[in-house]
C-alpha positions in Angstrom: 0.0 0.0 0.0 1.2 3.5 -0.8 2.0 5.3 2.5 0.2 8.5 1.5 -3.1 6.9 0.5 -6.0 6.4 2.8 -6.7 2.8 3.5 -10.2 1.4 2.9 -10.7 1.4 6.7 -9.7 5.0 7.0 -12.1 6.0 4.2 -14.8 4.1 6.0 -14.2 6.0 9.3 -14.2 9.3 7.4 -17.4 8.4 5.7 -19.0 7.5 9.1 -17.9 10.8 10.5 -19.5 12.6 7.5 -22.7 10.6 8.1 -22.7 11.5 11.8 -22.4 15.2 10.9 -25.3 15.1 8.5 -27.4 13.2 11.0 -26.5 15.6 13.8 -27.5 18.7 11.9 -30.8 17.1 10.9 -31.7 17.1 14.6 -34.0 19.9 15.8 -33.3 22.5 18.5 -29.6 23.2 18.1 -27.7 25.5 20.5 -26.3 28.6 18.7 -22.7 27.4 19.0 -23.4 23.8 17.9 -22.3 24.2 14.3 -19.0 25.9 15.1 -18.2 23.5 18.0 -19.2 20.4 16.0 -17.0 21.5 13.0 -14.0 22.0 15.3 -14.4 18.6 17.0 -15.0 16.9 13.6 -11.8 18.4 12.3 -9.9 17.0 15.3 -11.3 13.6 14.5 -10.4 13.9 10.8 -6.9 15.0 11.8 -6.5 11.9 13.9 -7.2 9.8 10.8 -4.8 11.8 8.7 -2.1 11.4 11.3 -2.1 7.7 10.4 -1.0 8.6 6.8 1.8 10.8 8.2 3.0 7.9 10.4 3.0 5.6 7.3 4.7 8.1 5.1 7.4 9.1 7.6 8.0 6.2 10.0 11.5 7.6 10.6 9.9 10.8 12.2 6.5 9.8 13.4 5.9 7.0 15.9 2.5 5.4 16.4 0.9 6.9 19.5 0.5 3.6 21.3 4.2 3.8 22.1 3.6 7.0 24.0 1.1 8.0 26.6 -1.3 9.2 23.9 -0.4 12.9 24.1 2.2 12.9 21.3 2.3 12.2 17.6 6.0 12.8 16.8 9.2 11.7 18.4 10.9 14.1 20.7 14.3 15.3 19.4 
């Protein structure tokens, strides 16, 4: 697999996130800040998926997070 290509599983997760967003915004009675907060949180989740590609593309720089306490994405220099 090419390191900078989304896997089928990653595409599936991103599709589910999109489905969740559409479903959420179809719900009635939103708080005024819901759209902005949801978009921000959705972007964080999308970045988490994209980080996987960075790890595959640059294994010499990025280390999978399970090797850390979960708060880092890159190796410390």
